[in-house]
C-alpha positions in Angstrom: 170.3 121.3 2.3 170.4 121.6 -1.3 168.3 124.5 -3.2 164.9 122.7 -4.4 164.1 123.0 -7.9 160.8 121.9 -9.7 159.6 118.5 -8.5 158.9 116.2 -11.5 156.1 113.3 -10.9 155.2 110.9 -13.3 151.7 109.3 -13.0 151.6 106.1 -14.7 148.2 104.6 -15.8 149.3 101.1 -16.3 146.9 100.3 -19.1 147.1 100.9 -22.8 144.2 103.0 -23.2 144.5 106.8 -22.8 141.1 107.8 -21.6 141.8 108.1 -18.1 145.1 110.3 -18.6 143.3 113.7 -19.1 140.7 113.3 -16.4 143.1 112.1 -13.9 145.5 114.9 -14.9 143.1 117.3 -14.2 142.3 115.8 -10.9 145.9 115.8 -9.7 146.3 119.4 -10.9 143.9 120.4 -8.4 145.9 118.9 -5.5 149.4 119.0 -6.6 151.6 121.6 -4.9 152.8 124.8 -6.8 156.0 124.2 -8.6 155.2 120.3 -9.1 155.3 119.2 -12.8 153.0 116.2 -13.4 153.2 113.9 -16.4 150.7 111.4 -16.7 151.3 108.7 -19.1 149.6 105.2 -20.3 151.4 102.4 -21.9 152.1 101.6 -25.5 151.2 97.7 -25.4 149.7 95.1 -27.3 147.5 94.4 -24.3 144.7 96.7 -24.6 142.7 96.1 -21.4 141.0 99.2 -19.9 141.3 97.5 -16.2 143.6 95.3 -14.4 141.0 93.6 -12.1 142.6 90.0 -12.9 145.8 89.0 -12.2 146.2 87.6 -15.9 145.7 91.3 -16.9 148.2 92.4 -14.9 151.0 89.9 -15.8 150.4 91.2 -19.4 151.5 94.7 -18.6 154.1 94.2 -15.6 157.2 94.2 -17.8 155.9 97.6 -19.6 155.3 99.1 -16.1 159.0 98.5 -15.2 160.2 99.7 -18.4 158.5 103.1 -17.9 159.9 103.3 -14.2 163.5 102.4 -15.9 162.9 105.3 -18.7 162.1 107.6 -16.1 165.1 106.9 -13.4 167.4 107.9 -16.4 165.6 111.0 -17.6 165.1 112.9 -14.5 161.9 111.8 -13.1 161.9 112.6 -9.2 159.1 110.0 -8.4 156.7 107.7 -10.0 153.3 106.6 -8.9 152.0 103.3 -10.5 148.2 104.3 -10.4 146.7 101.0 -9.6 145.6 100.1 -6.3 146.9 96.7 -6.7 150.3 98.1 -6.6 151.5 96.0 -9.4 155.2 95.7 -9.9 155.9 98.1 -7.2 158.9 96.3 -5.7 160.0 95.3 -9.1 160.4 99.2 -10.2 161.6 99.9 -7.0 164.7 97.2 -7.6 165.3 98.7 -11.1 165.5 102.6 -10.1 168.4 104.4 -8.7 167.1 107.7 -8.8 163.3 107.9 -9.4 161.3 107.0 -5.9 158.5 104.7 -6.7 155.0 105.0 -4.8 151.9 103.1 -5.1 148.2 104.0 -3.9 147.4 100.9 -1.8 150.6 101.5 0.3 150.3 105.4 0.4 146.6 105.0 1.6 147.2 102.7 4.2 150.2 104.7 5.7 147.8 107.8 5.8 144.9 106.0 7.4 147.3 104.3 9.9 148.4 107.6 11.2 144.8 109.1 11.7 143.1 106.0 12.9 143.6 102.5 14.7 141.2 100.8 12.3 140.3 101.4 8.7 138.4 99.7 6.2 138.8 99.5 2.4 135.8 100.2 -0.1 136.3 97.9 -3.0 134.7 97.5 -6.5 134.3 93.8 -6.5 134.7 90.7 -4.1 137.4 89.7 -6.7 139.9 92.2 -5.4 139.5 91.4 -1.7 142.1 88.8 -1.3 144.9 90.4 -3.5 144.5 93.8 -1.6 144.2 92.0 1.6 147.7 90.3 0.5 149.0 93.8 0.1 147.9 95.2 3.5 149.7 92.1 5.2 152.5 92.8 3.2 152.8 96.3 4.4 152.2 95.5 7.9 148.7 97.0 8.0 146.8 93.9 8.6 145.8 94.5 12.2 144.5 98.1 11.1 142.2 96.2 8.6 138.6 96.4 10.0 137.0 94.9 6.9 137.0 95.2 2.9 133.5 96.0 1.6 132.5 95.5 -2.1 130.3 97.7 -3.9 129.8 95.2 -6.7 131.1 97.7 -9.7 134.0 97.4 -12.0 136.7 99.7 -12.1 136.0 100.9 -15.5 132.4 101.6 -14.4 133.1 104.0 -11.3 133.2 107.1 -13.3 130.5 106.6 -15.6 127.6 107.9 -13.2 129.7 109.1 -9.9 126.4 109.8 -8.2 125.4 105.9 -8.2 129.1 105.1 -7.4 129.2 107.8 -4.6 125.7 106.3 -3.2 127.2 102.8 -3.1 130.3 103.8 -1.5 128.5 105.6 1.2 126.2 102.6 2.0 129.2 100.1 2.2 131.1 102.9 4.2 128.0 103.1 6.6 128.1 99.3 7.1 132.0 99.1 7.6 131.8 102.1 10.3 128.5 100.6 12.3 129.2 96.9 11.8 133.0 96.5 11.5 134.1 99.4 13.7 136.0 101.2 10.8 137.5 104.6 12.0 138.4 105.8 8.8 138.0 104.4 5.0 140.1 104.2 2.0 138.5 104.2 -1.6 140.1 101.0 -3.0 140.6 102.1 -6.3 142.3 105.3 -8.4 139.1 105.5 -10.4 137.4 106.7 -7.6 139.1 110.0 -7.9 136.7 113.2 -7.1 134.4 111.3 -4.5 135.9 111.3 -1.4 134.5 115.0 -0.2 130.7 113.7 -0.6 131.3 110.3 1.3 133.3 112.1 4.1 130.8 114.7 4.8 127.9 112.1 4.8 129.8 109.7 6.9 131.8 111.7 9.4 134.9 109.7 9.3 138.3 110.5 7.6 138.0 109.3 3.8 141.0 108.6 1.8 141.3 109.0 -1.9 144.2 107.0 -3.2 145.0 109.3 -5.9 145.5 112.2 -3.5 147.5 110.0 -1.1 149.7 108.7 -3.7 150.3 111.9 -5.2 151.2 113.9 -1.9 153.5 110.9 -0.8 155.3 111.1 -4.3 155.8 114.9 -3.5 157.1 114.4 0.0 159.6 112.0 -1.2 160.6 113.8 -4.1 161.2 116.9 -2.1 163.1 114.8 0.6 165.2 113.4 -2.2 166.1 117.1 -3.5 166.7 118.4 0.1 168.5 115.3 1.7 169.7 113.3 -1.4 167.1 110.4 -0.6 167.4 107.8 -3.2 166.1 104.2 -3.3 167.8 101.6 -1.7 169.8 99.1 -4.0 171.2 96.9 -1.2 170.3 93.2 -0.5 166.7 92.5 -1.2 166.6 95.7 -3.3 169.8 95.3 -5.3 169.2 95.7 -9.2 170.8 93.5 -11.9 174.2 94.9 -12.9 174.5 96.9 -15.9 176.9 94.5 -17.5 174.6 91.6 -17.2 171.8 93.6 -18.6 174.0 94.6 -21.5 174.8 90.8 -22.0 171.1 89.8 -22.0 170.4 93.1 -24.5 168.3 95.0 -21.6 170.1 98.0 -21.8 167.9 99.5 -24.6 164.3 98.3 -24.2 161.5 99.3 -26.3 159.7 102.5 -25.4 156.7 101.5 -23.4 155.0 104.7 -22.8 151.9 105.5 -25.2 150.2 108.6 -24.4 151.4 111.4 -22.3 149.4 114.2 -20.4 151.6 117.1 -18.9 150.3 119.5 -16.2 152.4 122.0 -14.1 
């Protein structure tokens, strides 16, 4: 085993608005291991949405998300989290990275839930989200674990405006998921629900998974395994990246910097 050094995690808020960077960074600081350095970044992009609730919005930032992953890959980032529960561009980022391990909240949360319960429900902001998040559950092999998805009828950018209102709605939807859908655990289906899981868990008496915590802890674990056991992303078969020579031919070797704001905690 190699001697482990400080773990470097990049948390990417995949929007071109910096207002979530510091509060999410402080939430991450509370749960990060000693010796973990977390850099929270948002995008520098012409698309200035403050949410990614629509596929159209996602499509406008996917290229920038992948550029941020590539930049981290060549600059010593051990693991990167794509901070959106849609897990946008997850496979794209993994394909382009040879050193940085890429994690996303939906997959990380479902992996945790499947280890502690046979059935879980996801509490989502709006009905709009359900189809895309269900696609992810099926893609990851967790369709059979999914008891339900329950909407609280709130947009992503409103979840932190009045956290008591948000928490009350999550508790109401979570109780229905438990009593009617037989959910044995709950996942909060948006990273903007950070800081709310404890009250919900205490009230409802089942495990409640905060995707911010689940994703960070998976990133830390994988980064630790990378340092200890030389774990790296696979670049074989379906994970094969484009060759450096081809990227050079297409002018893709020196892409424009896509990071806007940075907030560093350690």
